[in-house]
N, C-alpha and C positions, 0 to 999 in steps of 0.2 A: 503494499499499500503506499502509494505517495505521501510524505508528512507535509510534504514543502504551505505555506499558508505565503499570499502575497496579501499587502497591505495598498489596497487603490483607493487614494482619498476620493477622486471623482462618482466609483462607485459606494463608498461611503456617504457620502451627502445624497448621494440620489434617492438611497435605500433607509436614509435615517427617516426611525419611524419608532413608536411604542408598541414592546409588541412580549406574552409570554417570555419566561423563562424558561418552560416543559420539563420542572421537577415533576409536571402529572401529566396526565390527558384523560378526559376532562383538568382541568385548569380549577382550582380553589375557588375562583369567580362563580365557578356552577356549584358549588356544594349548598346545599340546603337543610332547612329543619327537617323537612320529613322524612330525612333519612335520619336516626336516631339509635340510641340504645339497644334496642328491639331489631332493629335491619340490621345492623354490625352483629348482633349475638348469629341471628341467622349467619351469618355470610362467614364467620368464626368456624362455627360448629362443620358448617358444610364445607368447609375447604381442610378439614381434617382426611375427607378419602383423598386430598391428592397426594398426602406426604409429602409436599412441601417442605423444605426448609423454612428456618423461623430468621427473621430479623427482628431485632428491638431496640430502639430508640429512645431515649431517657433524655427529656428534658428538665434542666437542672436552671432556672431562669435569674436565681440572683450575682448581683456583680457588686463590688464593692466599690466603685465610683462610676460614673456616668463619662462610656465615650460620645461626645456631640454626636457624630455620624451614626448610631445606629441605629437599628430601624426593626431590631426583634425584639421580639417578646420578654421583660428582663423584670427585675424588683432588683431596686437599686437601694442599698442599704451598708451600713458597718455592723449591721447587731445581729451578731454569727447564730441568735438562737431562733431567727425567724426559721434557718433550713427545719426544726425538729417536727415545727408541726405539718411538714411540707413531707417531708420522707416519710412521717408517718403516713399518709394520706398516700406516699405512693408504691409504701409495702401493700398497704390492704387493695391497691389499684393491682398489683403484681399479683394479688389471692384471687382476687374477681378473674382476670385477664387469664391466670396459669387455668384455672377450671375449665374454661372455653377450649382448650386446643390442648391433643395427646400429648403426653408427655415425652411421648421416643422423636419427637419432631426435633431434632438437632436446633441449635443455634448456630447458622453459620457466620451470622452478622452482628453486630452491638455498638451504640453510639451511644457517649455521653455529650451531649452539646449544651445549649444556654442562652444567653446570660455566662455563666462561669461554672463550667462545672469543677474546676478545683477550687471555688469556692468552700465548698464542702472538707469538713477536715476528715482525718487518715479513720479514724473508729466507724465515724459517717461512712466511706466510700468501703469499709469491710465489710459493714452492714449493708449495703446496697447491694453490694456483688452476692453476698451471701444467701439473702433474702431470696432474691432474682434465682440464684442457683437452687432454692426450692421448690421453683414452681415452675421452671423452664430448664432443657438440656441443655446446660452450658459444657464447651466443648472444653479439656482439656489437655489436649495434644498442641496449642497451639494455631491449628490449622485456621480456624476462622480468620473474620477479616477483625478485630477487637480494637476501635478506633476511640479517640475522647480529644476534644477541643482545652486547649489549657492558655492559659494567659501568665506567660512567664512571669509576673510581676504577684500571681497569687502559686506558683511553682518555683521549688528548690529540689536539689538532689534526693532529699528522700520521700519527697510527693513524689519522684520519678521514679524514683524506686521500687515505691510501693504500688504504682498504678502499674509497672512490670509482673512484677507478683501478682498480680491481681486476673491477669490475662490480658492485660494490655500489650495488641502488639502495630499499634500505629495512632501515632500523635500529632496532631496539628497547633500550629501555634498561631496564632494572632501577632502581626507586627503592622501592617500599614505599615508606615512608615519610620526612619529612624532620624528623621531632620527633628531638630528641637524645637526649631519654631513654628511646622507642621503640628508636631505633637501637642505644645502648647496649644494652639488653637482648636482644637479637638480635645483635649481635656484626656488624653493618653499620653502622659509621663512613661516612659520604657526607655530602658537606655541598651546601647547595642549589648553592651559587657552582659546587662540581668535576660540579654535573646539568647543569645550563644551560650550562655551555660547551659539552659537547658535543653538546647541541642545537642550539646558534647552529653552530656547526661545520660540523656536519652539515646544516644549512641553507644554510649559505655554499657547501658544496661542492653542492649543489644533487638530495640526498637526496628523492625523492618521496614516500615517508612516513615519518613519528617516529610513532613509537610509548612512550608509557608502562606501565611494569607498577607495577600500587601493590598491597597484599597490608591486609587489614582483616581487624581478630578480632587481632591480636599484643599484648605486652604490652603496658600504662601506655596502651593508644588508649583515647581520648575521641570524642565525638562532633565536640565543639571542635575538640579537636585535630586528627583526620582531616580536618574539613572544611578546616583551614589549609591540610592539604598538596594537597587538593583543589583547593582555591581557585586555588592557588601554581603548580599545574600547570595549571590551565584559561590562566590569564594567562599560559602560554608557547604556547598554540595548536597542542597535537599534533594530529596525525590520528589519534593513535587511541589510549585510554586502554582496559588494561585494571583492573580492579578484580577478585584474587582473595577468595575467601573462605579466612583460613588455617584447616586442620586439624590439631589437635594430636594426636599420634597416636604417644607418645614408644617407645610399646612397638614400633611396626612401622621407626621412625626414629629411631638411635642423637644423630644432634645434638639433636634437640628436648631431649631428657632436659635441655639444659643451660638450656630457658627455667624461669621460675620458674611453673609455672603459675595458681599463686594472686592474678598482675598479671595474666592475661587475662583481657577485658572477659569479663563474663556474656554467655548468649545473648541476651538482652534486649537491653541495648546494643547488640551487635552486630550484630542488626537496626535497632536505632535510627540504626548507622553505617551500615548498606547504605539504608533509605529518606535520610538528608541527601545521600548520594553521588547517588544517581540525580536527586534533587530539581535538585542544582545540576547535573548533568550534561545534564540535560535541559531545565532553565535558560541552559544557554547553547549550545544546539542541535543537542549532539551526539545521535547515534540509538543507540538498544538495540540492537546486534547480537543478542547473545543470548548466553551461558554467559558472563557477567562482562565482555563485550566491550562497548563504545563505540566509535562513530566519526563523523566530520565527514558528514553530510549529501551530501556532493562527493567521500568516499571512494572508493575503488574497490568494495572490501568493502558499506557502502550502497548504490553502485549496482549492484552484484552479486546485492543481494537483493531491490529494487527487481523484478529482472528474472528474481529468478524462477533466477537460477542458481549459486546463493552453493554451498561445498560447506565440509565439516571434515573434518579429517585428524588425524595425531600433531602438527601444529606449531598447529594451531587452523584460526581460520576461513582458507578461500584463493579463491580466484576460478577455480582449476585445476582444475575439478572430472576434466578428459581425460586425466589424469598416473599412467604408474605412479611409484612410490613407489619408489626406492632409498633402504637405509641403511648409512649406511656407521660403523664407529668400532664400539669396544667397548658393546653394551646397546641399540645402535639396533633402531628398526623399522623394519620397508618393508611396503609393499604391493603386490604386481604379480600381475599378469593375476589368478586368482581363487583369491589367496591373503595373508595378511598371513605376515609372519617377523622373526624379532628374534638377531640378534647375541649373542653369548656377551657375562655381565654382564662376569666378572673378565677384568683383563690377563692375567694371566698364561696365563688359558685362552684371550684370544682371541688373544694371541703366538703361542703354541704350533699351535693351527688354521692361522693364516696361514703361520707356518712349514713345517706341513707344504703348505702349496702348498693346502691347501683355505678352502671359504667357511668363515665363521665363524658361520652361522645354526643354532643349535640346537633351536629350537622354534617355531612357529608352526600357519599349521590354514589348509586349505584348502574354501573354501566352496561348499554345497552350495545348489541350487536354490531352497530355502525360506531361505537364510543372505544370499543375495543381495537375496530378495524384499522381506525384512523392515528389508536395511539400506539400499534402496531408499525407501523409506518412511519412516524415522529419520530419515534424511536432509533428506527436505525436510523435516520438523516441524523438525527441531533447526536449519537451516540457515533457511529461508523463511518458516516460523510456515504452512504453511498445503500441503493435499494432496490433487490434485483424483484422485478415484478413477479416471476415464476414461485418465490419462494411465499410470497401474500396469497398469491393466486391458489398455492396448493392448501395455505396451512386455512385460507377461510371462504376457498370455494366460489370464488368470485373471479370476473375477467377484469384485470384491471383497468387497462383504457375506456372501458364503460362504465363502470364504475365511478371513477375519476378522471372523466374528459374533460370536465368543466375547470379542474385543478391543471390540468396535462396543458391544456392550452394556454393558461396564464405562465406558465413558468416556461412558454417559449419564446417569454421577452427577456428572464432573467439568463436563459440559455444564448441569449441572443448579445446579450451584457457581459458572459465569461463566467457566470457565479458556476453554472450547471450543466452538466452534456448528456443529454433527454435522446432517447432510442428506443426500441423498440422492446430492449431487454428491461431495460429501468432504469436509472436516475445514480450518477455519479456527482457530488459538489467538488468540484473542480478548486485549486488552492485561492484563487480571488473571495470564490463564497464563502468558503469556513468562517470567516467573522464574521459574514450575514446570515449563517445556517439559520437562526432564529424567524428571516425574513421566508428563508423555501419552505418551513415548515410551518410557516402562518395558513400557505396557501392550504394546505390540509389540514384546515382550524375549522370547523362547522360552526360552532360557537363565537369565534371569532369574525367571520363573515356576517353572522345574524346580529350581533351587537357592536356595532362599531365604536360607542362611546367607553369602552371598558379601558380602566387605568392600569397601564403597567410600565415600568420603565422601558431607558431609552435598548434600541440593541446596542449599540455603541456608545 
């Protein structure tokens, strides 16, 4: 598979629009309260017949300080005692969920996200993993993909060692930018020394993968300044580097109102920053996986993409396409059977539901045949940059050209622009189209076509 990527400014300007990130299809915009705990229970029990492995996601919402750019569901507090009632309810939710799934189904993927998962203390980490093991079949062979997001300011050598002992083998570090002026502007003061120390500890403990998250488009960023941060990260040789585009939406996310909008780099500079990042990472032999993600050529994500088996879910890209995903904690999202579901967002509402011995699911969607078909098409394109019509036709007993005649007609313009190659066998996304993969996927989104006013971030 050709892994080249081409930054074409003319095409980027032409296709500059908002669109979904496709961590699911249908996207969360289509979730509704007509799908609740009863519907979820039905899907969960029915899923046992498949024998599919399980993926568990735990949302730990607490943060010691607020990062002004953050759009995550979080609780900012310095009072560590707030974790006690949350974890107590999480344990009870584990029991409720565990009763629905066969104990024989192995957990091949597990992820703690946030918030800041390392906000909880060592004893709480041990207890959460212990209780999880009471209700689900955790692997003890280190063969699963067990990952955690860490804030280097909340992590030290002892924490890293404990995480490895508990079974975590993949570590994701939030960095964003090493520039002190940028850090001050977004209220995330984090020295390079602290960050590198955590990375060194993770290597020492034998973590299989170390990932670093960066953000471009923050206040006071410049091409030269951000390039220095990228160079310093490359020098540390992480397995994966994610470079996210900051979307300034203060009307939706209150913490972003504390950012001085006048200090944000203008769109032209943001594109220059992105171009420089791509040049730096590709020169360092990182492969563009898609949707802001880069990885070493021998990383499991890159290998899965080469093999055509890469998958995408609410945690991003994954090698585990065959899992049912169970979400735990406030606002978490799951994918079980032919459905997506989401837990209640507010803590009080979440607590009340668990106290009533009920699942915390408050909305979701059950996929119909058209949803499943379009999800397969979008997943193939956004993960592997290629789509074979024959494979889809065999799986879904349809004629691709007939079913998607309108969509294929729309793709001819993108083919003329050099974004993709379209023939009777399938679709192949070309190097100039890889940065614009969301635009290509959007052509197959029936809901987006019907509701033009949905709010999403810009594709670049």
